[in-house]
N, C-alpha and C positions, 0 to 999 in steps of 0.2 A: 350893688347886690347885698353887700354885708350890712349896710344900713337898713335895707328892706327886710332882711332876715331878722335883724335885731328888733325892729318894730314889730314884726310878726310874733317873735318869741315873747316880747313883753305883753302884747295883746293876748297871746295864748295863755300866759300865766294869769292875767286878769280874768279871762273867761273861766279858767279852771277854779279860781277863787270864787267867782260869782256862782258857778254851778254848785260847788261844795256848800256855799252858804245857803242858797235857795233850797237845796236838797235837805240840809240839816234841819231847817225850820219847817219846811212843808211836811216832812215825814212825821213831825211831831203833832201835826194837825189831825192825823188819823186817829179816830177814837180807839181807846184801849190803853192799857198799862204796859209800857215796854218791859217792865220786870216780869209781868205775867206772860208776855210773849216769849221771853227768854226761857221760862220754865215750862213752856209747852202750850201756852195759850189759855183761854178761859176754862177749858175743860180739864186742866191739870189739877185744879182744886188745891193750889199751893197754899201753905199756911202763911200767916202774916210774918212769922219769923223768917221763913224762906224768902219771901218777897223783900223783906228789909235787908237780908244778907246779899241778895242779888243787886239791889240798888246801891249798896255800899261797894260791892266788888266792881261794878261797871261805872261807878261815878254818877249814877242817876239821882243820887240824893244831893248833888251839888246844884248850885244855881245854874240856870240855862246858859248864862254867858261864860261860866267856867267850863261847862260841858262843851260849848262851841270852841273855845280856845284849845282845849285838850284835843278835840277832834281834828282841828286844823293842824296842830302839831304832829299828830300821828299821820295824817294824810300827806304832810310835807315830806315825811320820811318813807312814803309808800307803805305805811303800816295801816291797813284797813281793818285790822282786828279779826275777830272770829265770828262767823255766821251764827246767829242765835238759833236758827232752825236746824241747820245742817251740822253744827258743832265742828266745823272745819274752818281753817284759815280762809278768809275771803279771797286772798291772792290765789290760793289753790283752786277754789271754785271757779273764779274767773278764768284762770289759765286752762281749766278743763273745758269750759263752755265757749271761750272766745274764738277758737279756730272755726267751729261750726257756723257761728253767726257771721263772721267776717267772710268765710267762703260763700255763704248764701248771698250776702250783700254784694260781694265782688262779682259773682256769676250773674246776679240780677242786673248789675250795672252794665256788664258787657252785653248781655242780651238786650237791654234797653237801648244801648247805643246802636246796635245792629238794626233793631226795629226802627229806631228814630231816623237813622240815615236812609233806610229803605223808604220810609214814609215821606221824608223830605224830598228825595229824588223823584218819587212817584207823583207827589203833589205839584212838582214843577215841570212835569212832562209837557212838551209843546211850547215852553218858553224859549224864544229864539228861533222857533221853527214857524212854518206857515200853517200848521195844523191847529188853528185856534180852537176848533171844537174839541180836539183831544185835550188841549190845555185846560179848557173850562171844566170838562168832565173830570179830569184827573185832580184838579184843584178842589172841586166839590167833594169828590169821594175821599180824597186824602184829608181834607179839612174835617170832614165828618168823623173819619176814623180817629184822627188825633184828639178831637174833642171828647168823643165817647171814651177812648182809652184813658184820658186824663181824669175823667169824672168817675171812673169805676172804683168803688170802695173795696178794700182788700177782702173783707169778710164775705161780701157778695160774690166777688170774682172767684175766690177760693171755692165757694160752694158750687158755682157753675162748673168750674173746671173738674171738680171731683165727680159731679153728676155725669158730665160728658165723657171724660176720659177714663173714669174708674167704673162707674155704674153701667153706662151704655156701651162704650167701646171696649171696656176691660183691657185697656192698654197699659195703664199706669196705676201704681198702688195709691190708695187714698190717704195713707199716712207714711211718715218717714220710715224707710226700711234700712237705712245705713249705707245704701249703694247709690249708684248714679240715677237709677230709675226713680228712687224716692226723692231726688232733688228736683225733678223736672217741674212738677206742679207748684211747689213753693217758689221756685225761681220765676216761673211765669207769673204767678200771683203778684210778686213784688215788682217785676220788670215792666209789665204792660202799662200801669198808670204813669210810671216815670218816663217810659218811651213816648207817651202822648205829650207830656210837657216838653221834653227835649225836641220832639219833632215840630211842635208849634214854633219854638224859638228858631230852630235851624231852618225851617221853611222860609221864614221872613228874611233871614240873613242870606239864604241862598238866592232868593229872588233879587235882593239888592246886589249881591255879588255878580249875578248874571247880567246886570245892567251897567256894570262899571266899565271904564275905558279899557282896562286890561282884558276883560272878556270880549269886548268888541274887537280889540286888536287881534286877539287869538283867532276869532272867527275870520277876520280879514286875511290872516296868514294861511287859511285853509284848514284850521283845526275843526274837527267834528264837534257837534253839540255835546256828545257824550264826553269827548276829550276835554272840552271847556269845563264841564261840570267836575270831572274827576281830577284833572290836573291843576285847575286854577280856582274855581269857585268853591269847591267843597272844603278846601283847607281854611278859607276865610269864614265860611259859614259855620264851621265847627267851633269857632272861638266862643260864641255865647254858650254853646252846649258844654264846652270844657269848663267855663266859669260856673255853670250850674251843677257840675258833677259833684262838687263838694257838698252842696245842699242835697243833691240826689242821694249821695252816700249816707248822709245823716238821716234822710227820709227813709231809706231802705233799712237801716239799722233799727230805727224806731218802729217801722212797719213789721219788723221781725217779731215784735211782741205778739201781734195778732196771728201772723202766719205760723210761727213756731207752735203756738198753742193749738191752732186748728189742725195742723198736720202732725201733732204730737212729736215734734222734732226738738231734740235737746239743743239749747243755746242760751245766749245771754237774754234774749227777749222773754223766753219762757221762764227763766230763772228770775228775771226782774218782776214779772207779774206775780209769781209765787212769793217773792220776798216782800213785795208791797202788801199782799194779802196777809202775810204772817207778821207784818210790822218788823221785818228783819232789817234794822237800820244800817248796820255795817255793810251788808250785802247790797242793799239798794244804793248806798253812797258809792261803793266801789264800782258797781256796774255803770252808774251814771257818769262818774269821773273818767273811766276808761273809754266810754263812748264819746264823751266830749273831747278827750285827747285825740282819739282817732279822727274826729271831725276836723280838729285843728290841723293835724298832719295832712289829711286829704286836701284841705283848703290850700295849704302851702304848695303841695304837689301840683294842684290845678293851676296856681299862679305860675309855677315854673314851666308847665306845659304850654300855657298861653304865651309866655314869653318866647318859648322855642318855636311856636307856630307863627307868631307875629313879631318879627324883629323890631318893629316900631316900639313895642313895649319895653325893649331893653334900652332904648334911647330916651325914655321918659324920665322925668325927675325922680319918680318913685323908685325906679329900678337902678338908676345910675348913681343915686345919692347926691346929685348936684342940685 
């Protein structure tokens, strides 16, 4: 276990370095002068003297490789600098926006899991029973729902949900209101596509689990088909979904860029979009690195949960260190 965690930690540091490097160079491909962005953008009409002073203050007059090394040194000490646009420390901005985005992503992941499990169970109705017609119909309907859900783009799904639940039914607010009602539509917008992906994976695993010897033996002992699914098969069918949860969490955080903008909800995604638009390099770098770190932590947690669900993983070379 210690060896496994050590490898994960080393891999996580490499990922953070790669993300920081890519972000540093990609953000400089955006047209415009960083010094002008610091002074308020092209409309600020800053003088040449003011631009020169800003370049010297922020080290923008140095060669790119020196700027890169200085940026890495600051990031290694968790010093992300000051936001150009907001004139606040990046750490304070991220600290204020982080809870809202992570709450949104966490709730969406929970809802996605509930919907995915329900779809997987529905799609396998009739398996192990004599009602083959029910099994075929459930598999067809469930497979269609999974495929459609997985293919829905966030911006289109958000528009449909707003039209249905806000304009027609008038049940939910179309924008974030800071309370639980304002969370419903953003959470559903993020959760439904992820639920489609998870359900597709879990359905195949559930079908395989229902055909294994331990499922057959449970039926022979008099276990009901529902009991076989809930007590035996579902635990093993959940493993692929758990392994995908780290990817799903990263997907949800990245999807928050669109969702938070559509629903006017404060968070990292909306802040990232504004920072990229304003060429706010420190804020972009800080948000991207914090998101990458969260993805690494969730990946590690997913590995630990997988090992807890399947004891065989704890006996493998990767986990035991042998």
